Biotite code that builds the C-alpha atoms (Angstrom):
import biotite.structure as struc

atoms = struc.array([
    struc.Atom([0.000, 0.000, 0.000], chain_id="A", res_id=1, res_name="MET", atom_name="CA", element="C"),
    struc.Atom([1.378, 3.383, -1.028], chain_id="A", res_id=2, res_name="LYS", atom_name="CA", element="C"),
    struc.Atom([0.785, 6.293, 1.366], chain_id="A", res_id=3, res_name="LEU", atom_name="CA", element="C"),
    struc.Atom([1.352, 10.028, 1.247], chain_id="A", res_id=4, res_name="LEU", atom_name="CA", element="C"),
    struc.Atom([2.088, 11.580, 4.646], chain_id="A", res_id=5, res_name="LEU", atom_name="CA", element="C"),
    struc.Atom([1.841, 15.363, 4.973], chain_id="A", res_id=6, res_name="ALA", atom_name="CA", element="C"),
    struc.Atom([3.126, 16.521, 8.372], chain_id="A", res_id=7, res_name="GLU", atom_name="CA", element="C"),
    struc.Atom([5.063, 19.737, 9.003], chain_id="A", res_id=8, res_name="ASP", atom_name="CA", element="C"),
    struc.Atom([6.735, 18.575, 12.227], chain_id="A", res_id=9, res_name="GLU", atom_name="CA", element="C"),
    struc.Atom([9.732, 16.684, 10.859], chain_id="A", res_id=10, res_name="LYS", atom_name="CA", element="C"),
    struc.Atom([10.434, 14.694, 14.037], chain_id="A", res_id=11, res_name="ALA", atom_name="CA", element="C"),
    struc.Atom([6.853, 13.377, 14.112], chain_id="A", res_id=12, res_name="LEU", atom_name="CA", element="C"),
    struc.Atom([6.950, 12.732, 10.375], chain_id="A", res_id=13, res_name="SER", atom_name="CA", element="C"),
    struc.Atom([10.150, 10.694, 10.732], chain_id="A", res_id=14, res_name="ASN", atom_name="CA", element="C"),
    struc.Atom([8.628, 8.584, 13.520], chain_id="A", res_id=15, res_name="VAL", atom_name="CA", element="C"),
    struc.Atom([5.465, 7.936, 11.507], chain_id="A", res_id=16, res_name="LEU", atom_name="CA", element="C"),
    struc.Atom([7.442, 7.034, 8.382], chain_id="A", res_id=17, res_name="VAL", atom_name="CA", element="C"),
    struc.Atom([9.585, 4.593, 10.384], chain_id="A", res_id=18, res_name="THR", atom_name="CA", element="C"),
    struc.Atom([6.519, 2.912, 11.902], chain_id="A", res_id=19, res_name="ILE", atom_name="CA", element="C"),
    struc.Atom([4.675, 2.711, 8.589], chain_id="A", res_id=20, res_name="LEU", atom_name="CA", element="C"),
    struc.Atom([7.668, 1.341, 6.687], chain_id="A", res_id=21, res_name="LYS", atom_name="CA", element="C"),
    struc.Atom([8.259, -1.212, 9.460], chain_id="A", res_id=22, res_name="HIS", atom_name="CA", element="C"),
    struc.Atom([4.697, -2.373, 8.751], chain_id="A", res_id=23, res_name="ASN", atom_name="CA", element="C"),
    struc.Atom([5.446, -2.766, 5.031], chain_id="A", res_id=24, res_name="ASN", atom_name="CA", element="C"),
    struc.Atom([3.860, 0.435, 3.733], chain_id="A", res_id=25, res_name="TYR", atom_name="CA", element="C"),
    struc.Atom([5.495, 2.481, 1.010], chain_id="A", res_id=26, res_name="SER", atom_name="CA", element="C"),
    struc.Atom([5.515, 6.092, 2.237], chain_id="A", res_id=27, res_name="VAL", atom_name="CA", element="C"),
    struc.Atom([6.268, 9.455, 0.661], chain_id="A", res_id=28, res_name="ASP", atom_name="CA", element="C"),
    struc.Atom([6.560, 12.241, 3.242], chain_id="A", res_id=29, res_name="ALA", atom_name="CA", element="C"),
    struc.Atom([6.022, 15.938, 2.568], chain_id="A", res_id=30, res_name="VAL", atom_name="CA", element="C"),
    struc.Atom([6.090, 18.892, 4.933], chain_id="A", res_id=31, res_name="TYR", atom_name="CA", element="C"),
    struc.Atom([3.334, 21.237, 3.743], chain_id="A", res_id=32, res_name="ASN", atom_name="CA", element="C"),
    struc.Atom([0.064, 21.197, 1.865], chain_id="A", res_id=33, res_name="GLY", atom_name="CA", element="C"),
    struc.Atom([1.496, 22.566, -1.371], chain_id="A", res_id=34, res_name="GLN", atom_name="CA", element="C"),
    struc.Atom([4.014, 19.713, -1.535], chain_id="A", res_id=35, res_name="GLU", atom_name="CA", element="C"),
    struc.Atom([1.149, 17.261, -0.934], chain_id="A", res_id=36, res_name="ALA", atom_name="CA", element="C"),
    struc.Atom([-0.786, 18.674, -3.894], chain_id="A", res_id=37, res_name="LEU", atom_name="CA", element="C"),
    struc.Atom([2.350, 18.583, -6.058], chain_id="A", res_id=38, res_name="ASP", atom_name="CA", element="C"),
    struc.Atom([2.907, 14.894, -5.238], chain_id="A", res_id=39, res_name="TYR", atom_name="CA", element="C"),
    struc.Atom([-0.767, 14.108, -5.885], chain_id="A", res_id=40, res_name="LEU", atom_name="CA", element="C"),
    struc.Atom([-0.461, 15.638, -9.364], chain_id="A", res_id=41, res_name="ASP", atom_name="CA", element="C"),
    struc.Atom([2.255, 13.140, -10.305], chain_id="A", res_id=42, res_name="THR", atom_name="CA", element="C"),
    struc.Atom([1.621, 10.024, -8.182], chain_id="A", res_id=43, res_name="GLU", atom_name="CA", element="C"),
    struc.Atom([-1.316, 7.826, -7.164], chain_id="A", res_id=44, res_name="MET", atom_name="CA", element="C"),
    struc.Atom([-1.675, 6.835, -3.524], chain_id="A", res_id=45, res_name="TYR", atom_name="CA", element="C"),
    struc.Atom([-3.822, 4.282, -1.749], chain_id="A", res_id=46, res_name="ASP", atom_name="CA", element="C"),
    struc.Atom([-4.277, 6.610, 1.229], chain_id="A", res_id=47, res_name="ALA", atom_name="CA", element="C"),
    struc.Atom([-3.374, 10.100, 2.403], chain_id="A", res_id=48, res_name="LEU", atom_name="CA", element="C"),
    struc.Atom([-2.473, 11.072, 5.967], chain_id="A", res_id=49, res_name="ILE", atom_name="CA", element="C"),
    struc.Atom([-2.792, 14.830, 6.316], chain_id="A", res_id=50, res_name="LEU", atom_name="CA", element="C"),
    struc.Atom([-2.007, 17.139, 9.203], chain_id="A", res_id=51, res_name="ASP", atom_name="CA", element="C"),
    struc.Atom([-4.742, 19.747, 9.576], chain_id="A", res_id=52, res_name="ILE", atom_name="CA", element="C"),
    struc.Atom([-2.468, 22.692, 10.445], chain_id="A", res_id=53, res_name="MET", atom_name="CA", element="C"),
    struc.Atom([0.451, 23.035, 8.021], chain_id="A", res_id=54, res_name="MET", atom_name="CA", element="C"),
    struc.Atom([2.277, 25.937, 6.392], chain_id="A", res_id=55, res_name="PRO", atom_name="CA", element="C"),
    struc.Atom([1.360, 27.215, 2.925], chain_id="A", res_id=56, res_name="LYS", atom_name="CA", element="C"),
    struc.Atom([-1.823, 25.132, 2.588], chain_id="A", res_id=57, res_name="ILE", atom_name="CA", element="C"),
    struc.Atom([-3.587, 23.348, 5.462], chain_id="A", res_id=58, res_name="ASP", atom_name="CA", element="C"),
    struc.Atom([-4.835, 19.762, 5.297], chain_id="A", res_id=59, res_name="GLY", atom_name="CA", element="C"),
    struc.Atom([-8.506, 20.686, 4.906], chain_id="A", res_id=60, res_name="LEU", atom_name="CA", element="C"),
    struc.Atom([-7.696, 22.912, 1.941], chain_id="A", res_id=61, res_name="THR", atom_name="CA", element="C"),
    struc.Atom([-5.735, 20.028, 0.408], chain_id="A", res_id=62, res_name="VAL", atom_name="CA", element="C"),
    struc.Atom([-8.869, 17.864, 0.714], chain_id="A", res_id=63, res_name="LEU", atom_name="CA", element="C"),
    struc.Atom([-11.098, 20.582, -0.752], chain_id="A", res_id=64, res_name="LYS", atom_name="CA", element="C"),
    struc.Atom([-8.684, 20.990, -3.671], chain_id="A", res_id=65, res_name="THR", atom_name="CA", element="C"),
    struc.Atom([-8.673, 17.239, -4.368], chain_id="A", res_id=66, res_name="ILE", atom_name="CA", element="C"),
    struc.Atom([-12.484, 17.188, -4.314], chain_id="A", res_id=67, res_name="ARG", atom_name="CA", element="C"),
    struc.Atom([-12.714, 20.242, -6.577], chain_id="A", res_id=68, res_name="ALA", atom_name="CA", element="C"),
    struc.Atom([-10.588, 18.441, -9.163], chain_id="A", res_id=69, res_name="LYS", atom_name="CA", element="C"),
    struc.Atom([-13.234, 15.712, -9.251], chain_id="A", res_id=70, res_name="GLY", atom_name="CA", element="C"),
    struc.Atom([-10.927, 12.968, -8.000], chain_id="A", res_id=71, res_name="ASN", atom_name="CA", element="C"),
    struc.Atom([-13.287, 10.156, -6.965], chain_id="A", res_id=72, res_name="LYS", atom_name="CA", element="C"),
    struc.Atom([-10.499, 7.727, -6.045], chain_id="A", res_id=73, res_name="LYS", atom_name="CA", element="C"),
    struc.Atom([-10.234, 8.874, -2.442], chain_id="A", res_id=74, res_name="TYR", atom_name="CA", element="C"),
    struc.Atom([-12.703, 8.473, 0.401], chain_id="A", res_id=75, res_name="GLN", atom_name="CA", element="C"),
    struc.Atom([-12.589, 11.209, 2.993], chain_id="A", res_id=76, res_name="TYR", atom_name="CA", element="C"),
    struc.Atom([-12.473, 10.731, 6.774], chain_id="A", res_id=77, res_name="TYR", atom_name="CA", element="C"),
    struc.Atom([-12.161, 13.520, 9.305], chain_id="A", res_id=78, res_name="TYR", atom_name="CA", element="C"),
])
C-alpha cells in the first residue's frame, strides 16, 4: 500500500514514516500542503495522511482541492 504523509513537524513525520515502513507500507513524506498537492499531481496513492495545520496550505484545503478536481479515487475521513 502506497501512502502520502503530509506533516510539518519533521520529528513526528520521521517517527510515523519509520513505523509505517516497518509495517510494510510504502511512504512518501512531505512537509506542507502545497508539496502534498504537487505529489498528488504526479503520483497515485492508496491513502493520504494529512495534518490539519500546516504551512502554505492546510490539510482541509488540500482535501477541498482534491475534491474540486473531481478525484473520486479517495474516500474522505475527518
